[in-house]
Every structure is written in C-alpha cells, then in structure tokens.
C-alpha positions as CSV (number, residue, x, y, z in Angstrom):
1,X,-0.1,0.1,-0.1
2,X,1.4,3.7,-0.8
3,X,0.1,6.7,1.0
4,X,-0.4,9.6,-1.6
5,X,0.1,13.1,-0.5
6,X,-1.5,15.6,-2.8
7,X,-1.0,18.9,-1.0
8,X,0.9,20.7,1.8
9,X,-2.0,23.0,3.9
10,X,0.1,23.8,6.4
11,X,3.6,23.1,8.2
12,X,5.8,24.5,11.2
13,X,2.7,26.3,12.3
14,X,1.8,28.4,9.2
15,X,-1.5,27.8,7.3
16,X,-0.2,27.7,3.8
17,X,-3.9,27.9,2.0
18,X,-3.9,31.5,1.5
19,X,-0.2,32.6,1.2
20,X,1.3,29.8,-1.3
21,X,-0.1,28.7,-4.5
22,X,-0.4,24.9,-5.3
23,X,2.8,24.4,-7.2
24,X,4.6,26.3,-4.3
25,X,3.1,24.1,-1.7
26,X,4.0,21.0,-3.8
27,X,7.4,21.9,-4.1
28,X,7.6,22.3,-0.2
29,X,6.1,18.8,0.1
30,X,8.4,17.1,-1.8
31,X,11.2,18.7,0.4
32,X,9.7,17.8,3.7
33,X,8.3,14.5,2.7
34,X,11.0,11.9,3.6
35,X,11.2,9.7,0.2
36,X,9.7,6.1,0.9
37,X,8.3,3.3,-1.0
38,X,5.3,3.7,1.2
39,X,4.7,7.4,0.7
40,X,4.3,9.2,-2.7
41,X,3.6,12.8,-4.2
42,X,2.1,12.6,-7.6
43,X,3.4,14.6,-10.6
44,X,1.7,17.8,-11.5
45,X,0.2,17.6,-15.2
46,X,-0.2,21.0,-16.2
47,X,-2.2,20.3,-19.3
48,X,-4.5,17.8,-20.9
49,X,-6.6,16.9,-17.9
50,X,-9.6,15.7,-19.8
51,X,-7.5,13.3,-21.8
52,X,-5.9,11.9,-18.5
53,X,-9.2,11.4,-17.0
54,X,-10.4,9.4,-20.1
55,X,-7.4,7.2,-19.7
56,X,-8.0,6.9,-15.8
57,X,-11.8,5.6,-16.5
58,X,-10.7,3.5,-19.4
59,X,-8.5,1.6,-17.0
60,X,-10.7,1.4,-14.3
61,X,-8.6,3.2,-11.8
62,X,-10.0,5.4,-9.0
63,X,-10.0,9.0,-10.4
64,X,-8.0,12.1,-10.9
65,X,-7.4,15.0,-8.0
66,X,-7.6,18.5,-10.1
67,X,-6.6,21.8,-8.3
68,X,-6.2,25.3,-10.0
69,X,-2.2,25.5,-10.0
70,X,-1.6,29.1,-9.8
71,X,-2.7,31.8,-7.5
72,X,-1.2,34.8,-5.9
73,X,1.9,33.9,-3.8
74,X,3.3,35.9,-0.6
75,X,7.0,35.1,-0.9
76,X,7.2,36.4,2.7
77,X,5.2,33.8,4.1
78,X,6.8,31.1,2.2
79,X,10.1,32.1,3.3
80,X,9.3,32.3,6.8
81,X,8.2,28.6,6.4
82,X,11.4,27.6,4.6
83,X,13.5,29.0,7.7
84,X,11.4,27.4,10.3
C-alpha cells in the first residue's frame, strides 16, 4: 500500500492555503516528505487533464485530483516557512 500526499496545507505552524499557490506547496511538500516506497507525491500535469481523466476511466482506476495551480503568492510567508 502507498500513501499518496497531494498537497501541503500547513507546516511548522503556518497555514499555507492562502499565502502559497499549489505549485509552491507541492515543491515544499516534496522537500519535507521523506522518500519512501510507502509514501508518494503525484506529478503535476499542467495540460491535457481531460485526456488524462479519460485514460483513468478506461483503465478502471479510482480517479484524478485536480486543483488550480496558480494564485497569488506571498513570498514572505513562504520564506518564513522555509526558515522554520
């Protein structure tokens, strides 16, 4: 069994849902999450989401997690987290 982690909503006492966009949070997640065969972070696929969904359905897999990748980023809050 593999635990798949899709997003980092908070860390070190900071709520990242507002200050950091998804791509920044995923980058931080990959830095913080220990490498393990039992824990994984999925790749970000920026285009062709509908084609991916059709492939997932055709193969009988569970589904796709989709989020908007970009939003305003407060670099100050992200820098504070990186220093924590």
